[in-house]
PQR file of N, CA, C, O and H, with PARSE charges and radii, in Angstrom:
ATOM      1  N   MET A   1      14.386 -10.119  18.723 -0.4000 1.5000
ATOM      2  CA  MET A   1      13.414  -9.334  18.000 -0.0000 2.0000
ATOM      3  C   MET A   1      12.830 -10.182  16.864  0.5500 1.7000
ATOM      4  O   MET A   1      13.546 -10.934  16.203 -0.5500 1.4000
ATOM      5  N   ALA A   2      11.535 -10.049  16.656 -0.4000 1.5000
ATOM      6  CA  ALA A   2      10.844 -10.850  15.645 -0.0000 2.0000
ATOM      7  C   ALA A   2      11.144 -10.330  14.241  0.5500 1.7000
ATOM      8  O   ALA A   2      11.380  -9.140  14.032 -0.5500 1.4000
ATOM      9  H   ALA A   2      10.953  -9.439  17.193  0.4000 1.0000
ATOM     10  N   LYS A   3      11.127 -11.247  13.301 -0.4000 1.5000
ATOM     11  CA  LYS A   3      11.358 -10.873  11.907 -0.0000 2.0000
ATOM     12  C   LYS A   3      10.067 -10.317  11.300  0.5500 1.7000
ATOM     13  O   LYS A   3       8.965 -10.720  11.671 -0.5500 1.4000
ATOM     14  H   LYS A   3      10.935 -12.213  13.471  0.4000 1.0000
ATOM     15  N   THR A   4      10.225  -9.403  10.378 -0.4000 1.5000
ATOM     16  CA  THR A   4       9.074  -8.818   9.697 -0.0000 2.0000
ATOM     17  C   THR A   4       8.480  -9.845   8.740  0.5500 1.7000
ATOM     18  O   THR A   4       9.200 -10.549   8.032 -0.5500 1.4000
ATOM     19  H   THR A   4      11.120  -9.075  10.076  0.4000 1.0000
ATOM     20  N   ASN A   5       7.158  -9.913   8.735 -0.4000 1.5000
ATOM     21  CA  ASN A   5       6.461 -10.845   7.860 -0.0000 2.0000
ATOM     22  C   ASN A   5       6.160 -10.137   6.531  0.5500 1.7000
ATOM     23  O   ASN A   5       5.093  -9.546   6.364 -0.5500 1.4000
ATOM     24  H   ASN A   5       6.573  -9.341   9.311  0.4000 1.0000
ATOM     25  N   PHE A   6       7.097 -10.203   5.603 -0.4000 1.5000
ATOM     26  CA  PHE A   6       6.964  -9.510   4.338 -0.0000 2.0000
ATOM     27  C   PHE A   6       5.828 -10.069   3.481  0.5500 1.7000
ATOM     28  O   PHE A   6       5.204  -9.330   2.721 -0.5500 1.4000
ATOM     29  H   PHE A   6       7.963 -10.683   5.739  0.4000 1.0000
ATOM     30  N   GLN A   7       5.561 -11.364   3.600 -0.4000 1.5000
ATOM     31  CA  GLN A   7       4.469 -11.954   2.823 -0.0000 2.0000
ATOM     32  C   GLN A   7       3.126 -11.358   3.235  0.5500 1.7000
ATOM     33  O   GLN A   7       2.279 -11.091   2.383 -0.5500 1.4000
ATOM     34  H   GLN A   7       6.069 -11.964   4.218  0.4000 1.0000
ATOM     35  N   TYR A   8       2.929 -11.151   4.526 -0.4000 1.5000
ATOM     36  CA  TYR A   8       1.691 -10.547   5.017 -0.0000 2.0000
ATOM     37  C   TYR A   8       1.560  -9.123   4.481  0.5500 1.7000
ATOM     38  O   TYR A   8       0.498  -8.744   3.988 -0.5500 1.4000
ATOM     39  H   TYR A   8       3.618 -11.368   5.218  0.4000 1.0000
ATOM     40  N   GLU A   9       2.630  -8.334   4.574 -0.4000 1.5000
ATOM     41  CA  GLU A   9       2.600  -6.955   4.101 -0.0000 2.0000
ATOM     42  C   GLU A   9       2.326  -6.894   2.602  0.5500 1.7000
ATOM     43  O   GLU A   9       1.561  -6.044   2.146 -0.5500 1.4000
ATOM     44  H   GLU A   9       3.493  -8.642   4.974  0.4000 1.0000
ATOM     45  N   LYS A  10       2.945  -7.787   1.835 -0.4000 1.5000
ATOM     46  CA  LYS A  10       2.729  -7.811   0.391 -0.0000 2.0000
ATOM     47  C   LYS A  10       1.275  -8.158   0.083  0.5500 1.7000
ATOM     48  O   LYS A  10       0.664  -7.549  -0.795 -0.5500 1.4000
ATOM     49  H   LYS A  10       3.567  -8.477   2.205  0.4000 1.0000
ATOM     50  N   ARG A  11       0.729  -9.118   0.789 -0.4000 1.5000
ATOM     51  CA  ARG A  11      -0.672  -9.510   0.583 -0.0000 2.0000
ATOM     52  C   ARG A  11      -1.612  -8.345   0.897  0.5500 1.7000
ATOM     53  O   ARG A  11      -2.591  -8.125   0.184 -0.5500 1.4000
ATOM     54  H   ARG A  11       1.225  -9.613   1.502  0.4000 1.0000
ATOM     55  N   GLN A  12      -1.314  -7.603   1.956 -0.4000 1.5000
ATOM     56  CA  GLN A  12      -2.149  -6.454   2.302 -0.0000 2.0000
ATOM     57  C   GLN A  12      -2.081  -5.384   1.213  0.5500 1.7000
ATOM     58  O   GLN A  12      -3.100  -4.781   0.877 -0.5500 1.4000
ATOM     59  H   GLN A  12      -0.518  -7.781   2.535  0.4000 1.0000
ATOM     60  N   ARG A  13      -0.890  -5.143   0.658 -0.4000 1.5000
ATOM     61  CA  ARG A  13      -0.758  -4.170  -0.435 -0.0000 2.0000
ATOM     62  C   ARG A  13      -1.545  -4.623  -1.658  0.5500 1.7000
ATOM     63  O   ARG A  13      -2.215  -3.819  -2.306 -0.5500 1.4000
ATOM     64  H   ARG A  13      -0.062  -5.633   0.930  0.4000 1.0000
ATOM     65  N   GLU A  14      -1.462  -5.926  -1.973 -0.4000 1.5000
ATOM     66  CA  GLU A  14      -2.200  -6.463  -3.118 -0.0000 2.0000
ATOM     67  C   GLU A  14      -3.706  -6.319  -2.910  0.5500 1.7000
ATOM     68  O   GLU A  14      -4.426  -5.953  -3.838 -0.5500 1.4000
ATOM     69  H   GLU A  14      -0.918  -6.579  -1.447  0.4000 1.0000
ATOM     70  N   LEU A  15      -4.182  -6.602  -1.708 -0.4000 1.5000
ATOM     71  CA  LEU A  15      -5.611  -6.464  -1.420 -0.0000 2.0000
ATOM     72  C   LEU A  15      -6.058  -5.014  -1.542  0.5500 1.7000
ATOM     73  O   LEU A  15      -7.150  -4.743  -2.041 -0.5500 1.4000
ATOM     74  H   LEU A  15      -3.597  -6.899  -0.954  0.4000 1.0000
ATOM     75  N   GLU A  16      -5.228  -4.082  -1.092 -0.4000 1.5000
ATOM     76  CA  GLU A  16      -5.545  -2.652  -1.188 -0.0000 2.0000
ATOM     77  C   GLU A  16      -5.611  -2.219  -2.651  0.5500 1.7000
ATOM     78  O   GLU A  16      -6.512  -1.470  -3.030 -0.5500 1.4000
ATOM     79  H   GLU A  16      -4.341  -4.302  -0.686  0.4000 1.0000
ATOM     80  N   LYS A  17      -4.673  -2.677  -3.474 -0.4000 1.5000
ATOM     81  CA  LYS A  17      -4.695  -2.359  -4.905 -0.0000 2.0000
ATOM     82  C   LYS A  17      -5.957  -2.904  -5.555  0.5500 1.7000
ATOM     83  O   LYS A  17      -6.591  -2.228  -6.366 -0.5500 1.4000
ATOM     84  H   LYS A  17      -3.942  -3.285  -3.166  0.4000 1.0000
ATOM     85  N   LYS A  18      -6.318  -4.134  -5.195 -0.4000 1.5000
ATOM     86  CA  LYS A  18      -7.514  -4.758  -5.749 -0.0000 2.0000
ATOM     87  C   LYS A  18      -8.771  -3.992  -5.346  0.5500 1.7000
ATOM     88  O   LYS A  18      -9.666  -3.788  -6.167 -0.5500 1.4000
ATOM     89  H   LYS A  18      -5.803  -4.684  -4.537  0.4000 1.0000
ATOM     90  N   ARG A  19      -8.842  -3.567  -4.081 -0.4000 1.5000
ATOM     91  CA  ARG A  19      -9.985  -2.805  -3.593 -0.0000 2.0000
ATOM     92  C   ARG A  19     -10.102  -1.477  -4.331  0.5500 1.7000
ATOM     93  O   ARG A  19     -11.197  -1.071  -4.717 -0.5500 1.4000
ATOM     94  H   ARG A  19      -8.116  -3.733  -3.414  0.4000 1.0000
ATOM     95  N   LYS A  20      -8.973  -0.805  -4.527 -0.4000 1.5000
ATOM     96  CA  LYS A  20      -8.988   0.479  -5.230 -0.0000 2.0000
ATOM     97  C   LYS A  20      -9.403   0.293  -6.687  0.5500 1.7000
ATOM     98  O   LYS A  20     -10.159   1.105  -7.221 -0.5500 1.4000
ATOM     99  H   LYS A  20      -8.083  -1.135  -4.213  0.4000 1.0000
ATOM    100  N   ALA A  21      -8.920  -0.761  -7.332 -0.4000 1.5000
ATOM    101  CA  ALA A  21      -9.284  -1.021  -8.722 -0.0000 2.0000
ATOM    102  C   ALA A  21     -10.779  -1.302  -8.846  0.5500 1.7000
ATOM    103  O   ALA A  21     -11.421  -0.838  -9.789 -0.5500 1.4000
ATOM    104  H   ALA A  21      -8.306  -1.421  -6.898  0.4000 1.0000
ATOM    105  N   GLU A  22     -11.338  -2.058  -7.902 -0.4000 1.5000
ATOM    106  CA  GLU A  22     -12.773  -2.346  -7.921 -0.0000 2.0000
ATOM    107  C   GLU A  22     -13.588  -1.074  -7.704  0.5500 1.7000
ATOM    108  O   GLU A  22     -14.619  -0.878  -8.346 -0.5500 1.4000
ATOM    109  H   GLU A  22     -10.817  -2.434  -7.136  0.4000 1.0000
ATOM    110  N   GLU A  23     -13.125  -0.208  -6.798 -0.4000 1.5000
ATOM    111  CA  GLU A  23     -13.804   1.055  -6.532 -0.0000 2.0000
ATOM    112  C   GLU A  23     -13.774   1.944  -7.778  0.5500 1.7000
ATOM    113  O   GLU A  23     -14.771   2.580  -8.118 -0.5500 1.4000
ATOM    114  H   GLU A  23     -12.287  -0.368  -6.276  0.4000 1.0000
ATOM    115  N   LYS A  24     -12.640   1.982  -8.443 -0.4000 1.5000
ATOM    116  CA  LYS A  24     -12.504   2.789  -9.658 -0.0000 2.0000
ATOM    117  C   LYS A  24     -13.427   2.264 -10.753  0.5500 1.7000
ATOM    118  O   LYS A  24     -14.071   3.046 -11.452 -0.5500 1.4000
ATOM    119  H   LYS A  24     -11.830   1.466  -8.167  0.4000 1.0000
ATOM    120  N   ALA A  25     -13.492   0.952 -10.903 -0.4000 1.5000
ATOM    121  CA  ALA A  25     -14.371   0.351 -11.907 -0.0000 2.0000
ATOM    122  C   ALA A  25     -15.831   0.637 -11.583  0.5500 1.7000
ATOM    123  O   ALA A  25     -16.630   0.887 -12.485 -0.5500 1.4000
ATOM    124  H   ALA A  25     -12.969   0.316 -10.335  0.4000 1.0000
ATOM    125  N   ARG A  26     -16.182   0.604 -10.303 -0.4000 1.5000
ATOM    126  CA  ARG A  26     -17.558   0.902  -9.889 -0.0000 2.0000
ATOM    127  C   ARG A  26     -17.913   2.354 -10.213  0.5500 1.7000
ATOM    128  O   ARG A  26     -18.983   2.633 -10.753 -0.5500 1.4000
ATOM    129  H   ARG A  26     -15.532   0.401  -9.570  0.4000 1.0000
ATOM    130  N   ARG A  27     -17.003   3.277  -9.876 -0.4000 1.5000
ATOM    131  CA  ARG A  27     -17.247   4.698 -10.168 -0.0000 2.0000
ATOM    132  C   ARG A  27     -17.365   4.934 -11.672  0.5500 1.7000
ATOM    133  O   ARG A  27     -18.213   5.704 -12.122 -0.5500 1.4000
ATOM    134  H   ARG A  27     -16.134   3.050  -9.437  0.4000 1.0000
ATOM    135  N   LYS A  28     -16.514   4.269 -12.440 -0.4000 1.5000
ATOM    136  CA  LYS A  28     -16.545   4.421 -13.893 -0.0000 2.0000
ATOM    137  C   LYS A  28     -17.872   3.916 -14.450  0.5500 1.7000
ATOM    138  O   LYS A  28     -18.440   4.539 -15.347 -0.5500 1.4000
ATOM    139  H   LYS A  28     -15.825   3.643 -12.075  0.4000 1.0000
ATOM    140  N   ALA A  29     -18.374   2.798 -13.932 -0.4000 1.5000
ATOM    141  CA  ALA A  29     -19.657   2.256 -14.375 -0.0000 2.0000
ATOM    142  C   ALA A  29     -20.799   3.191 -14.004  0.5500 1.7000
ATOM    143  O   ALA A  29     -21.740   3.364 -14.779 -0.5500 1.4000
ATOM    144  H   ALA A  29     -17.913   2.292 -13.203  0.4000 1.0000
ATOM    145  N   GLU A  30     -20.719   3.805 -12.802 -0.4000 1.5000
ATOM    146  CA  GLU A  30     -21.750   4.762 -12.394 -0.0000 2.0000
ATOM    147  C   GLU A  30     -21.747   5.984 -13.294  0.5500 1.7000
ATOM    148  O   GLU A  30     -22.808   6.476 -13.679 -0.5500 1.4000
ATOM    149  H   GLU A  30     -19.954   3.665 -12.172  0.4000 1.0000
ATOM    150  N   MET A  31     -20.561   6.477 -13.633 -0.4000 1.5000
ATOM    151  CA  MET A  31     -20.473   7.650 -14.508 -0.0000 2.0000
ATOM    152  C   MET A  31     -21.066   7.329 -15.878  0.5500 1.7000
ATOM    153  O   MET A  31     -21.768   8.153 -16.465 -0.5500 1.4000
ATOM    154  H   MET A  31     -19.700   6.077 -13.321  0.4000 1.0000
ATOM    155  N   LYS A  32     -20.782   6.136 -16.379 -0.4000 1.5000
ATOM    156  CA  LYS A  32     -21.317   5.736 -17.681 -0.0000 2.0000
ATOM    157  C   LYS A  32     -22.843   5.648 -17.618  0.5500 1.7000
ATOM    158  O   LYS A  32     -23.530   6.052 -18.557 -0.5500 1.4000
ATOM    159  H   LYS A  32     -20.212   5.468 -15.903  0.4000 1.0000
ATOM    160  N   ALA A  33     -23.371   5.121 -16.512 -0.4000 1.5000
ATOM    161  CA  ALA A  33     -24.815   4.986 -16.345 -0.0000 2.0000
ATOM    162  C   ALA A  33     -25.488   6.345 -16.171  0.5500 1.7000
ATOM    163  O   ALA A  33     -26.633   6.525 -16.586 -0.5500 1.4000
ATOM    164  H   ALA A  33     -22.813   4.793 -15.750  0.4000 1.0000
ATOM    165  N   ASN A  34     -24.783   7.311 -15.554 -0.4000 1.5000
ATOM    166  CA  ASN A  34     -25.335   8.635 -15.307 -0.0000 2.0000
ATOM    167  C   ASN A  34     -25.072   9.605 -16.453  0.5500 1.7000
ATOM    168  O   ASN A  34     -25.393  10.788 -16.339 -0.5500 1.4000
ATOM    169  H   ASN A  34     -23.853   7.165 -15.217  0.4000 1.0000
ATOM    170  N   GLY A  35     -24.513   9.145 -17.517 -0.4000 1.5000
ATOM    171  CA  GLY A  35     -24.246  10.013 -18.650 -0.0000 2.0000
ATOM    172  C   GLY A  35     -23.066  10.940 -18.424  0.5500 1.7000
ATOM    173  O   GLY A  35     -23.021  12.015 -19.021 -0.5500 1.4000
ATOM    174  H   GLY A  35     -24.252   8.184 -17.610  0.4000 1.0000
ATOM    175  N   GLY A  36     -22.119  10.568 -17.593 -0.4000 1.5000
ATOM    176  CA  GLY A  36     -20.921  11.358 -17.360 -0.0000 2.0000
ATOM    177  C   GLY A  36     -21.014  12.320 -16.202  0.5500 1.7000
ATOM    178  O   GLY A  36     -20.021  12.962 -15.863 -0.5500 1.4000
ATOM    179  H   GLY A  36     -22.156   9.694 -17.108  0.4000 1.0000
ATOM    180  N   ALA A  37     -22.164  12.442 -15.586 -0.4000 1.5000
ATOM    181  CA  ALA A  37     -22.312  13.345 -14.441 -0.0000 2.0000
ATOM    182  C   ALA A  37     -21.786  12.671 -13.184  0.5500 1.7000
ATOM    183  O   ALA A  37     -21.977  11.472 -12.982 -0.5500 1.4000
ATOM    184  H   ALA A  37     -22.971  11.920 -15.861  0.4000 1.0000
ATOM    185  N   ARG A  38     -21.121  13.455 -12.340 -0.4000 1.5000
ATOM    186  CA  ARG A  38     -20.622  12.914 -11.088 -0.0000 2.0000
ATOM    187  C   ARG A  38     -21.763  12.758 -10.092  0.5500 1.7000
ATOM    188  O   ARG A  38     -22.648  13.612 -10.035 -0.5500 1.4000
ATOM    189  H   ARG A  38     -20.965  14.429 -12.504  0.4000 1.0000
ATOM    190  N   PRO A  39     -21.761  11.689  -9.311 -0.5600 1.5000
ATOM    191  CA  PRO A  39     -22.791  11.522  -8.288  0.2800 2.0000
ATOM    192  C   PRO A  39     -22.697  12.626  -7.235  0.5500 1.7000
ATOM    193  O   PRO A  39     -21.611  13.140  -6.967 -0.5500 1.4000
ATOM    194  N   GLU A  40     -23.821  12.986  -6.644 -0.4000 1.5000
ATOM    195  CA  GLU A  40     -23.888  14.061  -5.653 -0.0000 2.0000
ATOM    196  C   GLU A  40     -22.971  13.801  -4.458  0.5500 1.7000
ATOM    197  O   GLU A  40     -22.323  14.726  -3.969 -0.5500 1.4000
ATOM    198  H   GLU A  40     -24.704  12.568  -6.861  0.4000 1.0000
ATOM    199  N   SER A  41     -22.907  12.558  -3.982 -0.4000 1.5000
ATOM    200  CA  SER A  41     -22.144  12.258  -2.775 -0.0000 2.0000
ATOM    201  C   SER A  41     -20.654  12.524  -2.967  0.5500 1.7000
ATOM    202  O   SER A  41     -19.991  12.951  -2.022 -0.5500 1.4000
ATOM    203  H   SER A  41     -23.433  11.806  -4.378  0.4000 1.0000
ATOM    204  N   GLU A  42     -20.110  12.289  -4.149 -0.4000 1.5000
ATOM    205  CA  GLU A  42     -18.693  12.515  -4.378 -0.0000 2.0000
ATOM    206  C   GLU A  42     -18.371  14.000  -4.438  0.5500 1.7000
ATOM    207  O   GLU A  42     -17.275  14.401  -4.049 -0.5500 1.4000
ATOM    208  H   GLU A  42     -20.649  11.941  -4.917  0.4000 1.0000
ATOM    209  N   GLU A  43     -19.297  14.828  -4.915 -0.4000 1.5000
ATOM    210  CA  GLU A  43     -19.057  16.260  -4.965 -0.0000 2.0000
ATOM    211  C   GLU A  43     -18.945  16.829  -3.560  0.5500 1.7000
ATOM    212  O   GLU A  43     -18.136  17.726  -3.324 -0.5500 1.4000
ATOM    213  H   GLU A  43     -20.188  14.502  -5.231  0.4000 1.0000
ATOM    214  N   ASP A  44     -19.738  16.329  -2.625 -0.4000 1.5000
ATOM    215  CA  ASP A  44     -19.697  16.802  -1.251 -0.0000 2.0000
ATOM    216  C   ASP A  44     -18.408  16.389  -0.559  0.5500 1.7000
ATOM    217  O   ASP A  44     -17.914  17.122   0.298 -0.5500 1.4000
ATOM    218  H   ASP A  44     -20.396  15.600  -2.816  0.4000 1.0000
ATOM    219  N   GLU A  45     -17.852  15.238  -0.908 -0.4000 1.5000
ATOM    220  CA  GLU A  45     -16.658  14.737  -0.260 -0.0000 2.0000
ATOM    221  C   GLU A  45     -15.396  15.414  -0.763  0.5500 1.7000
ATOM    222  O   GLU A  45     -14.339  15.288  -0.145 -0.5500 1.4000
ATOM    223  H   GLU A  45     -18.253  14.643  -1.604  0.4000 1.0000
ATOM    224  N   GLU A  46     -15.491  16.130  -1.874 -0.4000 1.5000
ATOM    225  CA  GLU A  46     -14.306  16.701  -2.490 -0.0000 2.0000
ATOM    226  C   GLU A  46     -13.609  17.706  -1.584  0.5500 1.7000
ATOM    227  O   GLU A  46     -12.383  17.684  -1.485 -0.5500 1.4000
ATOM    228  H   GLU A  46     -16.350  16.232  -2.376  0.4000 1.0000
ATOM    229  N   GLU A  47     -14.356  18.592  -0.916 -0.4000 1.5000
ATOM    230  CA  GLU A  47     -13.765  19.591  -0.045 -0.0000 2.0000
ATOM    231  C   GLU A  47     -13.964  19.175   1.402  0.5500 1.7000
ATOM    232  O   GLU A  47     -15.090  19.094   1.893 -0.5500 1.4000
ATOM    233  H   GLU A  47     -15.353  18.611  -0.996  0.4000 1.0000
ATOM    234  N   GLU A  48     -12.853  18.913   2.074 -0.4000 1.5000
ATOM    235  CA  GLU A  48     -12.903  18.472   3.455 -0.0000 2.0000
ATOM    236  C   GLU A  48     -12.680  19.657   4.382  0.5500 1.7000
ATOM    237  O   GLU A  48     -11.919  20.566   4.051 -0.5500 1.4000
ATOM    238  H   GLU A  48     -11.939  18.979   1.675  0.4000 1.0000
ATOM    239  N   PRO A  49     -13.325  19.658   5.522 -0.5600 1.5000
ATOM    240  CA  PRO A  49     -13.064  20.726   6.480  0.2800 2.0000
ATOM    241  C   PRO A  49     -11.621  20.648   6.970  0.5500 1.7000
ATOM    242  O   PRO A  49     -11.097  19.563   7.223 -0.5500 1.4000
ATOM    243  N   GLY A  50     -10.997  21.799   7.099 -0.4000 1.5000
ATOM    244  CA  GLY A  50      -9.613  21.825   7.551 -0.0000 2.0000
ATOM    245  C   GLY A  50      -8.624  21.641   6.427  0.5500 1.7000
ATOM    246  O   GLY A  50      -7.420  21.565   6.672 -0.5500 1.4000
ATOM    247  H   GLY A  50     -11.424  22.680   6.893  0.4000 1.0000
ATOM    248  N   SER A  51      -9.105  21.568   5.195 -0.4000 1.5000
ATOM    249  CA  SER A  51      -8.192  21.402   4.076 -0.0000 2.0000
ATOM    250  C   SER A  51      -7.563  22.740   3.728  0.5500 1.7000
ATOM    251  O   SER A  51      -8.074  23.794   4.109 -0.5500 1.4000
ATOM    252  H   SER A  51     -10.084  21.630   4.997  0.4000 1.0000
ATOM    253  N   VAL A  52      -6.469  22.696   3.013 -0.4000 1.5000
ATOM    254  CA  VAL A  52      -5.759  23.898   2.606 -0.0000 2.0000
ATOM    255  C   VAL A  52      -6.538  24.568   1.484  0.5500 1.7000
ATOM    256  O   VAL A  52      -6.902  23.902   0.515 -0.5500 1.4000
ATOM    257  H   VAL A  52      -6.054  21.840   2.703  0.4000 1.0000
ATOM    258  N   PRO A  53      -6.809  25.892   1.590 -0.5600 1.5000
ATOM    259  CA  PRO A  53      -7.559  26.571   0.534  0.2800 2.0000
ATOM    260  C   PRO A  53      -6.731  26.690  -0.739  0.5500 1.7000
ATOM    261  O   PRO A  53      -5.501  26.685  -0.702 -0.5500 1.4000
ATOM    262  N   ALA A  54      -7.422  26.797  -1.853 -0.4000 1.5000
ATOM    263  CA  ALA A  54      -6.755  26.956  -3.134 -0.0000 2.0000
ATOM    264  C   ALA A  54      -6.052  28.310  -3.188  0.5500 1.7000
ATOM    265  O   ALA A  54      -6.369  29.214  -2.416 -0.5500 1.4000
ATOM    266  H   ALA A  54      -8.422  26.802  -1.883  0.4000 1.0000
ATOM    267  N   ILE A  55      -5.117  28.439  -4.087 -0.4000 1.5000
ATOM    268  CA  ILE A  55      -4.375  29.688  -4.228 -0.0000 2.0000
ATOM    269  C   ILE A  55      -5.349  30.808  -4.572  0.5500 1.7000
ATOM    270  O   ILE A  55      -6.192  30.665  -5.458 -0.5500 1.4000
ATOM    271  H   ILE A  55      -4.859  27.704  -4.715  0.4000 1.0000
ATOM    272  N   GLY A  56      -5.221  31.923  -3.859 -0.4000 1.5000
ATOM    273  CA  GLY A  56      -6.082  33.066  -4.109 -0.0000 2.0000
ATOM    274  C   GLY A  56      -7.310  33.113  -3.221  0.5500 1.7000
ATOM    275  O   GLY A  56      -8.023  34.117  -3.223 -0.5500 1.4000
ATOM    276  H   GLY A  56      -4.536  32.039  -3.139  0.4000 1.0000
ATOM    277  N   GLN A  57      -7.578  32.072  -2.471 -0.4000 1.5000
ATOM    278  CA  GLN A  57      -8.728  32.052  -1.575 -0.0000 2.0000
ATOM    279  C   GLN A  57      -8.268  32.368  -0.161  0.5500 1.7000
ATOM    280  O   GLN A  57      -7.164  32.002   0.243 -0.5500 1.4000
ATOM    281  H   GLN A  57      -6.999  31.257  -2.470  0.4000 1.0000
ATOM    282  N   GLU A  58      -9.120  33.048   0.581 -0.4000 1.5000
ATOM    283  CA  GLU A  58      -8.819  33.365   1.964 -0.0000 2.0000
ATOM    284  C   GLU A  58      -9.112  32.149   2.843  0.5500 1.7000
ATOM    285  O   GLU A  58     -10.160  31.521   2.693 -0.5500 1.4000
ATOM    286  H   GLU A  58     -10.017  33.346   0.254  0.4000 1.0000
ATOM    287  N   PRO A  59      -8.212  31.815   3.746 -0.5600 1.5000
ATOM    288  CA  PRO A  59      -8.490  30.696   4.668  0.2800 2.0000
ATOM    289  C   PRO A  59      -9.554  31.111   5.672  0.5500 1.7000
ATOM    290  O   PRO A  59      -9.602  32.263   6.103 -0.5500 1.4000
ATOM    291  N   ASP A  60     -10.409  30.157   6.040 -0.4000 1.5000
ATOM    292  CA  ASP A  60     -11.431  30.417   7.055 -0.0000 2.0000
ATOM    293  C   ASP A  60     -10.754  30.356   8.418  0.5500 1.7000
ATOM    294  O   ASP A  60     -10.163  29.340   8.783 -0.5500 1.4000
ATOM    295  H   ASP A  60     -10.370  29.221   5.690  0.4000 1.0000
ATOM    296  N   SER A  61     -10.844  31.447   9.163 -0.4000 1.5000
ATOM    297  CA  SER A  61     -10.261  31.445  10.489 -0.0000 2.0000
ATOM    298  C   SER A  61     -11.141  32.256  11.439  0.5500 1.7000
ATOM    299  O   SER A  61     -11.924  33.105  11.014 -0.5500 1.4000
ATOM    300  H   SER A  61     -11.324  32.273   8.867  0.4000 1.0000
ATOM    301  N   ASP A  62     -10.993  31.976  12.728 -0.4000 1.5000
ATOM    302  CA  ASP A  62     -11.769  32.659  13.751 -0.0000 2.0000
ATOM    303  C   ASP A  62     -10.992  33.827  14.348  0.5500 1.7000
ATOM    304  O   ASP A  62     -11.457  34.462  15.294 -0.5500 1.4000
ATOM    305  H   ASP A  62     -10.357  31.286  13.073  0.4000 1.0000
ATOM    306  N   GLU A  63      -9.809  34.116  13.802 -0.4000 1.5000
ATOM    307  CA  GLU A  63      -8.980  35.190  14.330 -0.0000 2.0000
ATOM    308  C   GLU A  63      -9.589  36.536  13.990  0.5500 1.7000
ATOM    309  O   GLU A  63     -10.052  36.752  12.870 -0.5500 1.4000
ATOM    310  H   GLU A  63      -9.431  33.600  13.034  0.4000 1.0000
ATOM    311  N   SER A  64      -9.588  37.456  14.973 -0.4000 1.5000
ATOM    312  CA  SER A  64     -10.157  38.793  14.742 -0.0000 2.0000
ATOM    313  C   SER A  64      -9.097  39.853  14.848  0.5500 1.7000
ATOM    314  O   SER A  64      -9.390  41.037  14.683 -0.5500 1.4000
ATOM    315  H   SER A  64      -9.212  37.280  15.883  0.4000 1.0000
TER
END
């Protein structure tokens, strides 16, 4: 059986952290440029279809 390549996995984790940090910095710069308002595209992405409804909300179902 082959040995696990831990260096590769560590590098992938580091790249993912770097990508997330760059994305966060980009969003922060956009918010600063927009005066603190969230961009329209992010508001639409917040609620995904099939997600669990918040407490107190009725789930959407086709059951009759």
